[in-house]
C-alpha positions in Angstrom: 18.9 -6.9 10.7 16.8 -4.9 8.2 17.8 -5.7 4.8 19.2 -3.4 2.3 18.0 -3.3 -1.2 20.5 -1.5 -3.7 19.2 -3.2 -6.8 15.8 -1.2 -7.1 15.6 2.1 -8.8 14.3 4.8 -6.0 12.1 7.6 -6.9 13.1 10.8 -5.3 12.3 11.3 -1.4 9.1 13.0 -0.6 7.9 14.4 2.7 4.5 13.2 4.3 2.7 15.3 6.7 1.8 13.3 9.9 -0.1 15.2 12.6 1.3 18.3 11.2 4.7 16.9 11.5 7.0 15.6 8.6 7.7 12.1 8.1 10.1 10.9 5.4 8.6 8.8 2.6 10.1 7.3 -0.5 8.7 5.5 -3.5 10.5 2.0 -3.8 9.5 -0.9 -6.0 6.3 1.1 -7.0 5.0 1.5 -3.3 5.2 4.2 -0.8 7.6 3.5 2.2 7.9 5.8 5.5 10.7 6.3 7.8 9.7 4.4 10.8 12.1 6.4 13.2 10.3 9.6 12.3 6.6 7.9 12.9 8.1 6.7 16.4 9.4 10.0 17.2 6.1 11.7 16.4 3.8 9.3 18.0 6.0 8.4 21.3 7.4 11.8 22.0 10.5 10.1 22.5 13.8 12.3 22.6 15.9 9.2 21.2 13.5 7.8 18.5 16.3 5.4 17.2 16.4 3.8 20.7 12.6 3.9 20.8 12.4 2.0 17.6 15.0 -0.6 18.7 13.1 -1.3 21.7 10.0 -1.5 19.9 11.3 -4.1 17.3 12.1 -6.4 20.3 8.6 -5.8 21.8 6.9 -6.7 18.3 8.9 -10.0 18.2 8.0 -10.9 21.8 4.4 -10.2 20.7 4.6 -12.6 18.1 5.2 -10.3 15.1 8.4 -12.3 14.0 8.5 -10.9 10.4 9.1 -7.6 11.5 12.8 -7.7 10.4 11.6 -9.3 7.0 9.3 -6.4 6.4 11.7 -3.4 7.2 13.8 -2.1 4.3 16.8 0.2 4.7 16.6 2.9 2.2 18.6 5.9 1.9 16.6 9.1 3.1 17.9 12.8 3.5 19.1 13.7 7.2 18.9 17.3 8.6 22.6 17.6 7.7 21.5 17.2 3.9 23.3 13.8 3.8 21.6 10.4 2.8 21.7 7.8 5.2 20.2 4.1 5.4 16.9 4.3 7.4 14.7 1.7 8.4 11.6 2.2 6.3 8.2 0.4 6.3 5.4 -0.1 3.7 1.9 1.4 4.5 0.6 -2.2 6.0 3.7 -2.7 7.9 3.7 0.9 9.5 0.1 0.3 10.5 1.2 -2.8 12.4 3.9 -0.9 14.0 1.5 2.2 15.1 -0.7 -0.8 16.8 2.0 -1.2 19.0 3.0 2.3 20.2 1.2 3.0 23.5 0.4 6.7 22.9 -2.7 8.7 22.9 -1.1 10.5 19.6 -1.3 6.8 17.8 -5.2 6.3 18.8 -6.6 7.9 15.5 -4.4 5.6 13.5 -5.7 2.8 15.6 -9.2 3.5 15.1 -9.0 4.0 11.4 -8.2 0.6 10.5 -10.9 -0.8 12.9 -13.3 1.3 11.0 -12.1 0.2 7.4 -12.4 -3.3 8.8 -15.8 -3.2 10.0 -16.8 -1.4 6.6 -15.3 -4.2 4.6 -17.1 -6.9 6.7 -20.2 -5.0 6.1 -19.4 -5.2 2.4 -19.1 -8.8 2.6 -22.5 -9.2 4.0 -23.8 -6.7 1.4 -21.9 -6.3 -1.8 -23.8 -3.1 -2.8 -21.9 -1.2 -0.3 -18.5 -1.9 -2.0 -19.9 -0.6 -5.2 -21.2 2.6 -3.7 -18.0 3.2 -2.0 -16.2 2.9 -5.2 -18.4 5.2 -7.0 -17.9 7.6 -4.1 -14.0 7.5 -4.3 -14.0 8.1 -8.1 -16.4 11.0 -7.5 -13.9 12.4 -5.0 -11.1 12.0 -7.4 -12.9 14.4 -9.9 -14.3 11.8 -12.4 -17.2 12.5 -14.1 -20.5 10.5 -13.8 -20.4 9.2 -17.4 -16.9 8.0 -16.9 -17.7 6.3 -13.6 -20.4 4.4 -15.1 -18.5 3.1 -18.0 -15.6 2.3 -15.8 -18.0 0.2 -13.3 -19.5 -1.5 -16.2 -16.0 -2.3 -17.4 -15.4 -3.9 -14.2 -18.5 -5.8 -13.9 -17.9 -7.1 -17.4 -14.1 -8.2 -16.7 -15.4 -10.3 -13.8 -17.9 -11.8 -15.7 -15.4 -12.8 -18.2 -12.8 -14.0 -15.9 -15.5 -16.2 -13.9 -16.4 -17.8 -17.3 -12.7 -18.4 -18.1 -12.4 -20.0 -14.4 -15.4 -22.4 -15.2 -13.7 -23.4 -18.3 -10.4 -24.2 -16.6 -8.1 -21.0 -16.4 -6.1 -21.3 -13.1 -2.8 -19.5 -13.6 -2.1 -15.8 -14.1 -0.4 -16.9 -17.2 -3.7 -18.3 -18.6 -5.5 -15.1 -17.9 -2.6 -12.9 -19.5 -2.9 -15.0 -22.8 -6.5 -14.8 -23.0 -6.3 -11.1 -22.2 -3.8 -10.7 -24.8 -5.7 -12.6 -27.5 -8.8 -10.3 -26.9 -6.6 -7.2 -27.0 -5.1 -8.4 -30.5 -8.5 -9.4 -31.8 -10.0 -6.1 -30.9 -7.2 -3.3 -31.4 -4.5 -5.1 -33.1 -1.9 -5.2 -30.3 -1.4 -7.0 -27.3 -1.1 -5.0 -23.8 2.8 -5.8 -23.7 3.2 -4.4 -27.2 1.3 -1.2 -26.2 3.7 -0.9 -23.1 6.6 -1.2 -25.4 5.4 1.7 -27.8 
C-alpha cells in the first residue's frame, strides 16, 4: 500500500504539461512529485488509468522492482470536482522507472532521453572536461553572465580542492565538513552558515 505522509508541509499544487496534456504535480519535501495516474493515462491511452496503474504496479514487482510501494507516496491533489484526494505520486527518478515499463509509442521519447543522458555521463567519466563544458552551457542557458559563470566555476574548483585536502587530513563524516565550513565562514565573514539562515 502506498504510504501517506501528512507530517510534511506541502506547497501548492502546480500542473506540468506533458506532451501537451496536463499532469498534476506538487512540491513535497523540497522535491517535485507527479501524479502517476495522470502519466499512465497520457502514455497508455487507457480509459481506466487507475486500473492500468494498479496492474502496472504488479508488473513492476514481477520484474524485480520490489521497492515500487516504498517509492510511491500518496499526496492530496485536486480532482476534476475541485476536491482534493489522496493520489499516488512519484518523484522524478521513480517516474522515469515507471515510464520505462509502459509499452507505448508515446513513452518512447521519455525512454530515449535517460539513455542519451546516461551515454553523455559515461563520456564525461572518460573526459571530465565535457562535464565542465555542460555546466557552463547550462548556466548560460539560465541567463547568467560569463563573468558570473567563471567565478562560479572557480568557486566549485576551489571547493573541490579544499574538500579533497580535508579528506586527506582525515575528515570523513558530513559533520566534519560542516564544522570546517563553519570555521572558515566565521573567520571570513564573522558568521557561520547556520547563523546566516537564522537571520
